[in-house]
N, C-alpha and C positions, 0 to 999 in steps of 0.2 A: 469636527469630530471624525476620528479615523474610522475607516471601514472595519466591520467586524471580521472575524476569521472566516475563512471559506467553509461553506457547508459542502459536504462530500455527496456527490451523486451516488445512487445505488451502484454497488459493484466497484467503485473506485478504490476504496480502502483495501479490498481483497487483492486487487491488482498491484497496489503499492506495496503490500506485504510480500506478495510473491516476487516482485521485482527486487525488493530489498534483500530477500533471502538469496535470490539468484546471484546478486552482485556481491553480497558480503559474506555468504556462507552462513553456517549455523549461528543464530542469535537468540537470546531470551526476549520475552515480550517487551520488557522495558527498553532494551536496546533497539528493537525494531521501531518502537514508537518514537524514540529520540532521534533515530536516523531519518525517519520520514519527516519529522518536524524540522530537522536541520536542513534537509534537502529542499523543503518547501519555503525556506526562509522564515520559518515560524508562522506561515500563513495557515497551516494545518496544525492544530493542537489536539492531541489524542489523550483522552483520559483512560484509566485502566480498564473500565468496563467496555469501552469501544474497541480497544485493541484486542482484548481477550475474547470478545464475541466473534471478531473476525478470525482469530486463531482457532477457535473451536469449530467454526463453520468450515474453514479450510481443511482442518484435520478430518472432520467427518466426511468431506468429499474426497479425501485421499490425496489432496494436493500438497499437503505438508505432513511431516511426521515430527514427533516430539521425543526427546530423550533427556532424562535427568542428568545433570552434570554440575560441577562447581564453577560458579561465576568468578570474574576477576576480583571481586571483593570477598572471596572465600565463602560464599553462600551457595546453598543448593538451589538450583533453578532449572526450569524446563527450557531446553534449547530446541528451537524449531529449525527444520531443514526442508527445502523444497524437494518434491519427488519428481520423477520423470513425467508423470501425468500432470503435475503442477506446472512444470516448465512448459509443456505443450499448451496448457490452458493459458498461462501467462502470455505466451507468444500470440495466441489467438486473440485474447482480450486486448493486448497491446496494439495489434493491427487494427482492431475495431475502433479503439480510442484515437489512434492516429488518423483514421479515415474521418471519424466524427469531428475531430478538431479541425481538420482541413476544410470540411464542409462548413462548419461554424465560422471559420475565418472568412470564407468566401461570402457567406450570407451577411455577416456583420460588416464586411468591407463594402458590399453592394448597398446595404441599407444606409451606411454612413455617407456614401457618395450621392444618394438620392435626396438628401436633406437640403 
C-alpha cells in the first residue's frame, strides 16, 4: 500500500506560498496550489479550503497583497503578490527550515548508524 500524502507541519504551507509567489510573481490561489503540488511531485495535495486559509492568514499579516484581475481563462480572479515584509519573513523562515532539516538529517543518520 503506497504511503499517504505528506501532512504539513505548522507554518510550512505559508512558507511554500511565500516562496512560490517570490519565484513566480503574482498568481491566483488555484495557480499557487497547483504549483506547490507540481514542485512536491504531488506529495502535497492542497484543497481549496487549505490554500485559501493560508492566503487569508498571509494577507492579514501583511506578507501578501491581493488584487482582482482577469485570469488566463478570461475569468475574474484574485491575484496574490508577496510584499517586502513577506519577503523578509520568507527568508527568515527559509533559514529556520534549512537549519531544522540539517539537524534532522544528522539525528536520523546517527540513529540509523546505531542500529
